[in-house]
Backbone as ProteinMPNN parsed JSONL, in Angstrom:
{"seq_chain_A": "MPDTPEKPGPEDPQGLQEPSLDEQIAAYQREFRDLDPQVEQVVSALGRLNRRMNVAYSRQVAELGISNTEWEVLKTLVLSGSPYRLGPGDLAKRLGLTPAAMTHRIDRMAGEGLVTRDRDETNRVRVIVELTDEGRTKWLAAMRMASEFEEELLQDLTGDERGVLGDLLIRLLRRVEQAQPDAGGRLTDLD", "coords_chain_A": {"N_chain_A": [[-2.188, -28.815, 8.074], [0.237, -26.672, 6.692], [3.78, -26.643, 7.349], [5.216, -23.788, 8.727], [7.792, -21.418, 9.085], [8.581, -20.146, 12.327], [9.505, -17.498, 12.632], [10.053, -15.874, 9.849], [13.036, -15.15, 8.026], [14.517, -11.901, 7.286], [13.872, -10.265, 4.154], [16.018, -10.413, 1.324], [17.715, -8.264, -1.11], [17.006, -9.436, -3.587], [14.541, -10.478, -3.154], [14.402, -12.874, -1.837], [14.104, -14.886, 1.1], [16.096, -14.665, 3.997], [17.496, -17.456, 5.604], [16.428, -18.723, 8.813], [18.462, -18.668, 11.818], [18.539, -21.25, 12.913], [17.793, -22.781, 10.667], [19.913, -22.174, 8.968], [22.113, -23.218, 10.398], [21.391, -25.931, 10.481], [21.534, -26.539, 7.743], [24.273, -26.093, 7.294], [25.327, -28.087, 8.966], [24.402, -30.332, 7.66], [25.935, -30.264, 5.361], [28.516, -30.081, 6.331], [29.676, -32.028, 8.523], [31.295, -31.89, 10.794], [30.793, -29.568, 12.125], [30.375, -27.479, 14.93], [27.452, -26.84, 16.457], [26.854, -24.98, 18.5], [28.984, -23.171, 18.487], [28.691, -22.197, 15.878], [26.166, -21.013, 16.095], [26.67, -18.838, 17.831], [28.627, -17.382, 16.355], [27.322, -16.903, 13.908], [25.076, -15.457, 14.793], [26.351, -13.186, 15.85], [27.466, -12.154, 13.495], [25.148, -11.555, 11.969], [23.928, -9.715, 13.682], [25.859, -7.666, 13.705], [25.78, -6.893, 10.984], [23.119, -5.965, 10.729], [23.104, -3.91, 12.632], [24.964, -2.179, 11.473], [23.537, -1.419, 9.185], [21.425, -0.05, 10.412], [22.832, 2.069, 11.685], [23.868, 3.307, 9.386], [21.537, 4.236, 8.186], [20.747, 6.099, 10.099], [22.849, 8.056, 10.082], [22.543, 8.879, 7.492], [20.166, 10.274, 7.636], [21.135, 12.578, 8.694], [22.465, 13.646, 6.633], [24.996, 12.715, 6.022], [27.46, 10.23, 5.146], [28.248, 6.796, 6.061], [30.979, 6.449, 5.777], [31.906, 9.051, 5.993], [31.116, 9.563, 8.585], [32.899, 7.881, 9.941], [35.333, 9.24, 9.61], [34.781, 11.654, 10.983], [34.399, 10.599, 13.556], [36.958, 9.535, 14.043], [38.519, 11.852, 14.078], [37.402, 13.148, 16.331], [38.062, 11.265, 18.304], [40.773, 11.644, 18.343], [41.148, 13.749, 20.0], [40.893, 17.103, 21.353], [42.608, 19.565, 19.538], [41.095, 18.231, 17.562], [42.461, 17.347, 15.178], [44.263, 15.889, 12.512], [46.77, 14.483, 10.363], [46.339, 13.601, 6.879], [47.544, 11.117, 6.281], [47.742, 9.91, 8.81], [45.022, 9.692, 9.409], [44.248, 7.926, 7.343], [45.701, 5.609, 8.052], [44.575, 5.01, 10.572], [41.99, 4.416, 9.815], [42.336, 2.327, 8.135], [42.7, 2.678, 5.377], [43.722, 3.414, 1.97], [46.034, 6.019, 1.017], [45.047, 7.386, -1.263], [42.265, 6.854, -1.244], [41.65, 8.103, 1.139], [42.255, 10.771, 0.561], [40.303, 11.321, -1.376], [37.997, 11.077, 0.206], [38.421, 13.125, 2.1], [38.431, 15.38, 0.428], [35.74, 15.406, -0.416], [34.439, 15.753, 2.066], [35.474, 18.198, 2.938], [34.382, 19.864, 1.037], [31.749, 19.71, 1.844], [31.821, 21.09, 4.169], [32.452, 19.809, 6.555], [34.988, 19.247, 7.447], [38.159, 20.93, 7.544], [40.961, 21.547, 5.435], [44.179, 22.312, 5.709], [47.459, 23.791, 5.306], [50.105, 22.78, 7.411], [51.324, 24.98, 9.751], [53.822, 24.769, 10.933], [55.176, 23.044, 9.329], [55.22, 23.392, 6.182], [54.871, 21.589, 4.127], [53.314, 19.594, 5.029], [49.903, 18.571, 5.416], [47.014, 19.357, 7.292], [44.095, 18.003, 8.632], [41.126, 19.163, 9.923], [38.429, 19.063, 12.217], [35.38, 20.722, 11.686], [33.035, 23.129, 13.118], [30.529, 22.458, 12.115], [30.993, 19.79, 11.38], [31.465, 18.692, 13.911], [28.97, 19.123, 15.086], [27.374, 17.427, 13.516], [28.543, 14.988, 14.23], [27.899, 14.875, 16.981], [25.083, 14.792, 16.826], [24.743, 12.347, 15.498], [25.794, 10.658, 17.449], [23.908, 10.982, 19.489], [21.64, 9.827, 18.281], [22.59, 7.206, 17.853], [23.033, 6.407, 20.463], [20.424, 6.322, 21.526], [19.352, 4.262, 19.92], [21.024, 2.127, 20.673], [20.453, 1.883, 23.405], [17.794, 1.072, 23.211], [18.172, -1.333, 21.869], [19.423, -2.894, 23.837], [17.565, -2.999, 25.847], [16.167, -5.146, 27.04], [17.961, -6.425, 28.634], [19.372, -6.839, 31.84], [21.335, -4.715, 34.01], [23.441, -6.261, 35.05], [23.451, -8.38, 33.183], [24.15, -6.981, 30.886], [26.722, -6.244, 31.585], [27.983, -8.795, 31.784], [27.629, -9.722, 29.143], [29.084, -7.746, 27.762], [31.674, -8.235, 28.825], [32.112, -10.861, 27.866], [32.04, -10.457, 25.074], [34.231, -8.771, 24.774], [36.268, -10.525, 25.494], [36.106, -12.321, 23.328], [36.754, -10.526, 21.257], [39.388, -9.841, 21.954], [40.613, -12.331, 21.544], [40.365, -12.617, 18.774], [41.852, -10.378, 17.981], [44.381, -11.099, 18.903], [44.882, -13.358, 17.335], [44.641, -12.308, 14.778], [46.26, -9.794, 14.354], [46.531, -7.75, 12.479], [44.054, -7.171, 11.487], [42.456, -4.936, 11.866], [41.98, -2.938, 10.007], [40.68, -2.452, 6.675], [40.189, -4.836, 4.048], [39.877, -3.924, 1.503], [39.342, -0.709, 0.0], [36.346, 1.143, 0.562], [35.305, 3.268, -0.772]], "CA_chain_A": [[-1.678, -27.457, 8.072], [1.63, -26.695, 6.258], [4.769, -26.119, 8.285], [5.724, -22.46, 8.409], [8.777, -21.011, 10.084], [8.039, -19.259, 13.365], [9.847, -16.129, 12.257], [10.841, -15.906, 8.616], [14.142, -14.193, 7.985], [14.247, -10.72, 6.463], [14.071, -10.462, 2.721], [17.202, -9.801, 0.739], [17.35, -7.4, -2.241], [16.429, -10.192, -4.696], [13.227, -10.955, -2.764], [14.512, -14.16, -1.162], [14.194, -14.745, 2.547], [17.275, -15.198, 4.666], [17.066, -18.534, 6.495], [16.613, -18.485, 10.243], [19.735, -19.216, 12.284], [18.383, -22.705, 13.036], [17.825, -23.337, 9.317], [21.274, -22.02, 8.459], [22.977, -24.176, 11.089], [21.009, -27.271, 10.008], [22.097, -26.699, 6.395], [25.716, -26.23, 7.447], [25.606, -29.412, 9.537], [24.129, -31.308, 6.61], [27.03, -30.21, 4.396], [29.804, -30.146, 7.039], [29.27, -32.762, 9.727], [32.155, -31.567, 11.938], [30.395, -28.261, 12.642], [29.856, -27.37, 16.303], [26.3, -25.941, 16.316], [26.901, -23.881, 19.469], [29.934, -22.181, 17.965], [28.079, -21.576, 14.699], [25.073, -20.144, 16.535], [27.265, -17.594, 18.345], [29.297, -16.65, 15.29], [26.318, -16.44, 12.942], [24.273, -14.411, 15.432], [27.185, -11.978, 15.901], [27.567, -11.626, 12.129], [23.874, -10.932, 11.595], [23.749, -8.536, 14.526], [26.761, -6.637, 13.194], [25.268, -6.407, 9.696], [21.895, -5.191, 10.948], [23.458, -2.675, 13.323], [25.595, -1.297, 10.49], [22.463, -0.853, 8.365], [20.717, 0.935, 11.246], [23.692, 3.249, 11.827], [23.935, 3.978, 8.086], [20.281, 4.975, 8.011], [20.744, 7.244, 11.008], [23.717, 9.133, 9.617], [21.962, 9.381, 6.236], [19.183, 11.3, 8.032], [21.896, 13.798, 8.993], [23.095, 14.114, 5.401], [26.372, 12.237, 5.888], [27.576, 8.79, 4.891], [28.975, 6.037, 7.065], [32.411, 6.703, 5.622], [32.159, 10.383, 6.558], [30.983, 9.4, 10.038], [34.139, 7.292, 10.437], [36.347, 10.293, 9.675], [34.403, 12.532, 12.091], [34.666, 9.857, 14.797], [38.405, 9.43, 14.216], [39.009, 13.173, 14.492], [36.979, 13.373, 17.721], [38.859, 10.383, 19.161], [42.144, 12.162, 18.434], [41.154, 14.759, 21.054], [40.941, 18.511, 20.969], [41.713, 20.336, 18.691], [40.475, 17.39, 16.537], [43.257, 17.535, 13.97], [45.191, 14.823, 12.13], [47.209, 14.487, 8.968], [45.637, 12.615, 6.055], [48.193, 9.817, 6.422], [47.313, 9.353, 10.097], [43.621, 9.305, 9.244], [44.204, 6.734, 6.497], [46.172, 4.465, 8.845], [43.594, 4.69, 11.616], [40.781, 3.884, 9.184], [42.679, 1.192, 7.286], [42.459, 3.075, 3.986], [44.863, 3.88, 1.195], [46.078, 7.49, 0.957], [44.175, 7.891, -2.34], [40.877, 6.813, -0.761], [41.518, 9.116, 2.186], [42.227, 12.071, -0.119], [38.968, 11.444, -1.975], [37.038, 11.281, 1.3], [38.663, 14.465, 2.671], [37.953, 16.352, -0.566], [34.276, 15.434, -0.342], [34.021, 16.302, 3.361], [35.825, 19.623, 2.969], [33.36, 20.506, 0.216], [30.499, 19.735, 2.611], [32.015, 21.908, 5.362], [32.595, 18.977, 7.754], [36.392, 19.358, 7.847], [39.013, 21.828, 6.764], [42.271, 20.987, 5.085], [45.099, 23.44, 5.613], [48.886, 23.496, 5.478], [50.626, 22.868, 8.776], [52.145, 26.196, 9.855], [55.185, 24.417, 11.344], [55.768, 22.251, 8.256], [54.361, 23.785, 5.064], [54.65, 20.463, 3.226], [52.31, 18.735, 5.661], [48.509, 19.013, 5.441], [46.288, 19.017, 8.519], [42.642, 17.934, 8.495], [40.546, 19.561, 11.211], [36.973, 19.009, 12.351], [34.725, 22.033, 11.766], [31.877, 23.162, 14.025], [29.48, 21.69, 11.448], [31.356, 18.385, 11.522], [31.248, 18.288, 15.317], [27.516, 19.104, 15.281], [26.891, 16.182, 12.897], [29.024, 13.893, 15.06], [27.086, 14.84, 18.206], [23.735, 14.334, 16.475], [24.836, 10.904, 15.228], [25.997, 9.987, 18.738], [22.614, 10.955, 20.188], [20.803, 8.827, 17.608], [23.156, 5.88, 18.118], [22.818, 6.109, 21.882], [19.017, 5.914, 21.669], [19.224, 2.954, 19.271], [21.732, 1.122, 21.471], [19.66, 1.668, 24.629], [16.627, 0.27, 22.817], [18.678, -2.662, 21.54], [19.784, -3.627, 25.049], [16.553, -2.733, 26.87], [15.701, -6.346, 27.714], [19.037, -6.968, 29.456], [19.627, -6.144, 33.097], [22.682, -4.158, 34.098], [24.38, -7.378, 35.208], [23.534, -9.099, 31.909], [24.922, -6.143, 29.975], [28.12, -6.375, 31.998], [28.466, -10.117, 31.393], [27.709, -9.739, 27.683], [30.226, -6.908, 27.388], [32.902, -8.959, 29.161], [32.263, -11.986, 26.941], [32.375, -9.943, 23.745], [35.614, -8.268, 24.829], [37.134, -11.709, 25.454], [36.125, -12.78, 21.937], [37.49, -9.536, 20.481], [40.824, -10.0, 22.252], [41.068, -13.566, 20.899], [40.522, -12.312, 17.346], [42.963, -9.436, 17.832], [45.643, -11.844, 19.077], [45.059, -14.25, 16.188], [44.681, -11.506, 13.553], [46.588, -8.432, 14.809], [46.463, -6.773, 11.39], [42.698, -7.194, 10.932], [41.696, -3.76, 12.265], [41.626, -2.14, 8.841], [39.858, -3.096, 5.655], [40.923, -5.527, 2.994], [39.814, -3.042, 0.336], [38.672, 0.552, 0.256], [34.919, 1.101, 0.268], [34.893, 4.488, -1.496]], "C_chain_A": [[-0.205, -27.487, 7.666], [2.541, -26.13, 7.332], [5.208, -24.745, 7.805], [6.741, -22.098, 9.471], [8.137, -20.055, 11.079], [8.281, -17.801, 13.009], [10.663, -16.194, 10.978], [11.926, -14.841, 8.666], [13.786, -12.999, 7.128], [14.539, -11.006, 5.008], [15.347, -9.774, 2.268], [16.782, -8.994, -0.493], [16.726, -8.15, -3.415], [15.056, -10.758, -4.347], [13.244, -12.328, -2.108], [14.628, -13.937, 0.332], [15.482, -15.364, 3.058], [16.809, -16.323, 5.59], [17.237, -18.129, 7.955], [17.97, -19.052, 10.646], [19.664, -20.731, 12.394], [18.452, -23.372, 11.668], [19.235, -23.279, 8.727], [22.193, -23.064, 9.084], [22.67, -25.602, 10.649], [21.588, -27.533, 8.618], [23.607, -26.877, 6.458], [26.07, -27.621, 7.968], [25.385, -30.516, 8.502], [25.32, -31.398, 5.657], [28.407, -30.388, 5.037], [29.54, -30.739, 8.416], [30.106, -32.428, 10.963], [31.793, -30.245, 12.611], [29.895, -28.367, 14.082], [28.69, -26.385, 16.255], [26.293, -24.789, 17.322], [27.833, -22.771, 18.992], [29.3, -21.447, 16.787], [26.944, -20.649, 15.08], [25.613, -18.801, 17.021], [27.824, -16.757, 17.204], [28.289, -16.097, 14.277], [25.449, -15.331, 13.528], [25.063, -13.104, 15.51], [27.291, -11.334, 14.52], [26.295, -10.925, 11.696], [23.616, -9.67, 12.401], [24.613, -7.383, 14.018], [26.23, -6.037, 11.896], [24.045, -5.519, 9.891], [22.171, -3.883, 11.684], [24.104, -1.692, 12.363], [24.56, -0.655, 9.575], [21.728, 0.232, 9.153], [21.543, 2.213, 11.399], [23.78, 4.024, 10.512], [22.678, 4.788, 7.829], [20.248, 6.215, 8.89], [21.616, 8.375, 10.491], [23.219, 9.705, 8.294], [20.904, 10.445, 6.529], [19.859, 12.629, 8.318], [22.605, 14.351, 7.76], [24.555, 13.738, 5.272], [26.344, 10.73, 5.641], [28.297, 8.115, 6.057], [30.472, 6.315, 6.99], [32.791, 8.083, 6.161], [32.079, 10.331, 8.086], [32.277, 8.838, 10.625], [35.244, 8.336, 10.574], [36.043, 11.232, 10.84], [34.748, 11.871, 13.424], [36.166, 9.806, 15.073], [39.004, 10.757, 14.65], [38.626, 13.469, 15.937], [37.827, 12.526, 18.672], [40.301, 10.847, 19.302], [42.27, 13.206, 19.538], [41.267, 16.163, 20.504], [42.372, 18.88, 20.609], [41.141, 19.562, 17.502], [41.143, 17.576, 15.181], [44.161, 16.333, 13.759], [45.643, 15.051, 10.692], [46.446, 13.43, 8.19], [46.23, 11.211, 6.163], [47.799, 9.134, 7.72], [45.863, 8.889, 10.033], [43.51, 8.007, 8.441], [44.632, 5.498, 7.28], [45.133, 4.044, 9.873], [42.321, 4.066, 11.051], [41.064, 2.688, 8.282], [42.429, 1.448, 5.817], [43.769, 3.41, 3.286], [44.871, 5.41, 1.223], [45.161, 8.057, -0.117], [42.715, 7.911, -1.895], [40.65, 7.885, 0.3], [41.441, 10.5, 1.565], [40.853, 12.324, -0.731], [37.927, 11.77, -0.897], [37.192, 12.689, 1.894], [38.177, 15.545, 1.707], [36.438, 16.526, -0.455], [33.808, 16.119, 0.952], [34.364, 17.78, 3.504], [34.805, 20.418, 2.161], [32.019, 20.629, 0.93], [30.625, 20.545, 3.909], [32.166, 21.117, 6.652], [34.01, 19.019, 8.318], [37.042, 20.474, 7.033], [40.313, 21.107, 6.493], [43.188, 22.184, 4.846], [46.54, 22.954, 5.747], [49.251, 23.662, 6.954], [51.573, 24.06, 8.836], [53.59, 25.882, 10.231], [55.924, 23.614, 10.285], [54.883, 22.441, 7.03], [54.095, 22.664, 4.054], [53.483, 19.604, 3.73], [50.929, 19.393, 5.65], [47.88, 18.542, 6.749], [44.791, 19.042, 8.212], [42.065, 18.217, 9.872], [39.025, 19.527, 11.142], [36.428, 20.433, 12.447], [33.606, 21.98, 12.807], [30.722, 22.355, 13.435], [29.744, 20.187, 11.568], [31.12, 17.871, 12.931], [29.748, 18.214, 15.623], [26.92, 17.82, 14.704], [27.31, 14.976, 13.729], [28.173, 13.759, 16.321], [25.67, 14.346, 17.923], [23.724, 12.831, 16.205], [25.019, 10.124, 16.527], [24.697, 9.907, 19.527], [21.701, 9.879, 19.594], [21.289, 7.412, 17.914], [22.906, 5.466, 19.561], [21.388, 5.64, 22.14], [18.791, 4.522, 21.089], [19.846, 1.856, 20.137], [21.01, 0.843, 22.79], [18.45, 0.801, 24.337], [17.044, -1.171, 22.526], [18.902, -3.505, 22.795], [18.737, -3.515, 26.157], [16.107, -3.968, 27.647], [16.76, -6.986, 28.611], [19.178, -6.15, 30.734], [21.038, -5.56, 33.05], [23.73, -5.253, 34.228], [24.555, -8.137, 33.904], [24.337, -8.294, 30.882], [26.401, -6.248, 30.296], [28.718, -7.701, 31.575], [28.634, -10.19, 29.879], [28.911, -8.93, 27.204], [31.548, -7.606, 27.656], [33.161, -10.114, 28.187], [32.666, -11.514, 25.548], [33.796, -9.402, 23.698], [36.596, -9.438, 24.807], [37.233, -12.255, 24.029], [36.945, -11.826, 21.062], [38.994, -9.675, 20.707], [41.393, -11.243, 21.574], [41.297, -13.307, 19.411], [41.706, -11.382, 17.132], [44.315, -10.119, 18.009], [45.928, -12.722, 17.868], [45.258, -13.489, 14.887], [45.03, -10.057, 13.891], [46.484, -7.365, 13.735], [45.06, -6.622, 10.825], [41.868, -5.972, 11.314], [41.244, -2.904, 11.104], [40.748, -2.916, 7.892], [40.755, -3.844, 4.68], [40.958, -4.686, 1.726], [39.108, -1.763, 0.742], [37.218, 0.451, -0.169], [34.438, 2.333, -0.479], [34.815, 4.232, -2.97]], "O_chain_A": [[0.554, -28.264, 8.245], [2.148, -25.266, 8.116], [5.53, -24.557, 6.632], [6.566, -22.441, 10.64], [7.266, -19.259, 10.726], [7.372, -16.974, 13.077], [11.846, -16.533, 11.018], [11.756, -13.78, 9.266], [12.855, -13.067, 6.326], [15.346, -11.874, 4.674], [15.707, -8.703, 2.757], [15.615, -9.035, -0.882], [15.975, -7.545, -4.18], [14.46, -11.456, -5.167], [12.181, -12.891, -1.847], [15.178, -12.932, 0.781], [15.901, -16.435, 2.617], [15.814, -16.155, 6.295], [18.082, -17.298, 8.288], [18.564, -19.83, 9.9], [20.606, -21.427, 12.017], [19.094, -24.412, 11.518], [19.687, -24.218, 8.071], [22.963, -23.719, 8.381], [23.588, -26.401, 10.463], [22.078, -28.629, 8.348], [24.163, -27.72, 5.753], [27.0, -28.258, 7.472], [26.106, -31.514, 8.483], [25.672, -32.486, 5.199], [29.356, -30.796, 4.368], [29.217, -30.018, 9.359], [29.654, -32.668, 12.083], [32.442, -29.854, 13.581], [29.091, -29.24, 14.406], [28.915, -25.196, 16.031], [25.77, -23.718, 17.015], [27.509, -21.587, 19.084], [29.363, -20.22, 16.708], [26.769, -19.601, 14.457], [25.08, -17.749, 16.668], [27.531, -15.566, 17.097], [28.403, -14.95, 13.845], [25.121, -14.369, 12.833], [24.51, -12.032, 15.264], [27.215, -10.112, 14.392], [26.342, -9.835, 11.126], [23.14, -8.67, 11.864], [24.141, -6.25, 13.914], [26.23, -4.818, 11.725], [23.945, -4.449, 9.29], [21.545, -2.863, 11.395], [23.826, -0.495, 12.425], [24.683, 0.519, 9.226], [21.442, 1.305, 8.622], [21.012, 3.315, 11.259], [23.769, 5.255, 10.515], [22.748, 5.903, 7.313], [19.771, 7.267, 8.465], [21.184, 9.527, 10.46], [23.442, 10.88, 8.002], [20.755, 11.402, 5.771], [19.238, 13.685, 8.2], [23.262, 15.39, 7.825], [25.289, 14.361, 4.503], [25.345, 10.056, 5.892], [28.877, 8.777, 6.918], [31.148, 6.405, 8.015], [33.874, 8.259, 6.721], [32.867, 10.967, 8.785], [32.707, 9.272, 11.693], [36.004, 8.317, 11.542], [36.944, 11.574, 11.607], [35.318, 12.505, 14.312], [36.597, 10.012, 16.208], [39.899, 10.788, 15.495], [39.445, 13.99, 16.694], [38.259, 13.007, 19.719], [40.98, 10.488, 20.264], [43.381, 13.518, 19.969], [41.675, 16.385, 19.364], [43.284, 18.516, 21.351], [40.737, 20.181, 16.517], [40.501, 17.91, 14.185], [44.754, 15.818, 14.706], [44.972, 15.729, 9.914], [45.958, 12.463, 8.774], [45.495, 10.224, 6.138], [47.55, 7.928, 7.743], [45.521, 7.821, 10.542], [42.767, 7.1, 8.816], [43.992, 4.451, 7.181], [44.846, 2.856, 10.024], [41.653, 3.284, 11.727], [40.138, 2.098, 7.725], [41.998, 0.555, 5.088], [44.79, 3.656, 3.929], [43.828, 6.029, 1.431], [44.552, 9.106, 0.091], [42.006, 8.886, -2.146], [39.585, 8.501, 0.351], [40.637, 11.324, 2.002], [40.308, 13.422, -0.612], [37.08, 12.643, -1.087], [36.196, 13.364, 2.157], [37.571, 16.526, 2.137], [35.927, 17.646, -0.406], [32.903, 16.953, 0.934], [33.616, 18.532, 4.129], [34.41, 21.515, 2.556], [31.244, 21.544, 0.653], [29.658, 20.673, 4.66], [32.026, 21.681, 7.737], [34.21, 18.849, 9.521], [36.54, 20.893, 5.99], [40.71, 20.191, 7.213], [42.995, 22.959, 3.91], [46.8, 21.855, 6.237], [48.767, 24.564, 7.638], [52.521, 24.14, 8.055], [54.494, 26.644, 9.888], [57.15, 23.508, 10.326], [53.898, 21.722, 6.862], [53.197, 22.779, 3.22], [52.769, 18.976, 2.948], [50.799, 20.601, 5.846], [48.186, 17.457, 7.243], [44.287, 19.989, 7.606], [42.456, 17.599, 10.862], [38.421, 19.911, 10.141], [36.952, 21.253, 13.201], [33.273, 20.909, 13.313], [30.018, 21.652, 14.159], [28.826, 19.409, 11.826], [30.635, 16.756, 13.124], [29.313, 17.322, 16.351], [26.061, 17.196, 15.328], [26.526, 14.045, 13.915], [27.773, 12.654, 16.686], [25.119, 13.565, 18.699], [22.809, 12.126, 16.63], [24.454, 9.041, 16.683], [24.412, 8.891, 20.161], [21.069, 9.117, 20.326], [20.485, 6.525, 18.201], [22.602, 4.305, 19.838], [21.165, 4.681, 22.879], [18.115, 3.695, 21.701], [19.26, 0.787, 20.311], [20.96, -0.301, 23.242], [18.114, -0.094, 25.112], [16.344, -2.114, 22.897], [18.601, -4.698, 22.805], [19.005, -3.903, 27.294], [15.706, -3.848, 28.804], [16.483, -7.983, 29.277], [19.111, -4.921, 30.709], [21.826, -5.877, 32.16], [24.784, -5.189, 33.594], [25.675, -8.503, 33.545], [25.108, -8.859, 30.106], [27.237, -6.33, 29.396], [29.837, -7.742, 31.064], [29.659, -10.662, 29.387], [29.665, -9.38, 26.341], [32.447, -7.578, 26.815], [34.291, -10.319, 27.741], [33.539, -12.11, 24.917], [34.489, -9.559, 22.693], [37.645, -9.351, 24.168], [38.32, -12.612, 23.575], [37.734, -12.267, 20.227], [39.776, -9.631, 19.758], [42.522, -11.222, 21.084], [42.308, -13.733, 18.853], [42.484, -11.577, 16.198], [45.286, -9.76, 17.343], [47.072, -12.824, 17.423], [45.96, -13.959, 13.992], [44.186, -9.173, 13.734], [46.362, -6.183, 14.056], [44.889, -6.001, 9.776], [40.657, -5.983, 11.096], [40.23, -2.214, 11.201], [40.144, -3.922, 8.266], [41.93, -3.517, 4.517], [41.929, -4.72, 0.97], [38.36, -1.741, 1.72], [36.89, -0.238, -1.135], [33.251, 2.425, -0.793], [34.486, 5.137, -3.737]]}, "name": "protein", "num_of_chains": 1, "seq": "MPDTPEKPGPEDPQGLQEPSLDEQIAAYQREFRDLDPQVEQVVSALGRLNRRMNVAYSRQVAELGISNTEWEVLKTLVLSGSPYRLGPGDLAKRLGLTPAAMTHRIDRMAGEGLVTRDRDETNRVRVIVELTDEGRTKWLAAMRMASEFEEELLQDLTGDERGVLGDLLIRLLRRVEQAQPDAGGRLTDLD"}
């Protein structure tokens, strides 16, 4: 009987299968003998989990008629607090984008009725971007969908396990943030 992998990896767009984590780590060890397989298992699993979660979230917001990039703007406005208003420059900084990319994104979202862009009454030179009722409705719908997905994702973990996992991930995040304090934004714009 031929050897077959227990769980073949998902197919990529070219029709090739992604190797399992064990296969990936074995290949890395073959090529780089100093590799710590435990470290690689954690890092590779986190990378794959992040990629797959991003795909899932993108599909969810697409069902609502918005893109991931639009979702990021809606989220940033909500996180700013009521009345959910920021200048384009503030939005660009918080999202790690160039002003040109932010302007393009705001133009598109204003056209879709998700945000408004008006002159600041106290400083007519300054523009203010504000979340509309439609934008808030889309944000809430996306949050409901994400919440259901995340509950399903973590369903096999007890409350204690979720707490431990959360604490461990926060420790890893803090380590990266200390080592790479400027890594919160993007290296390039995605628009």
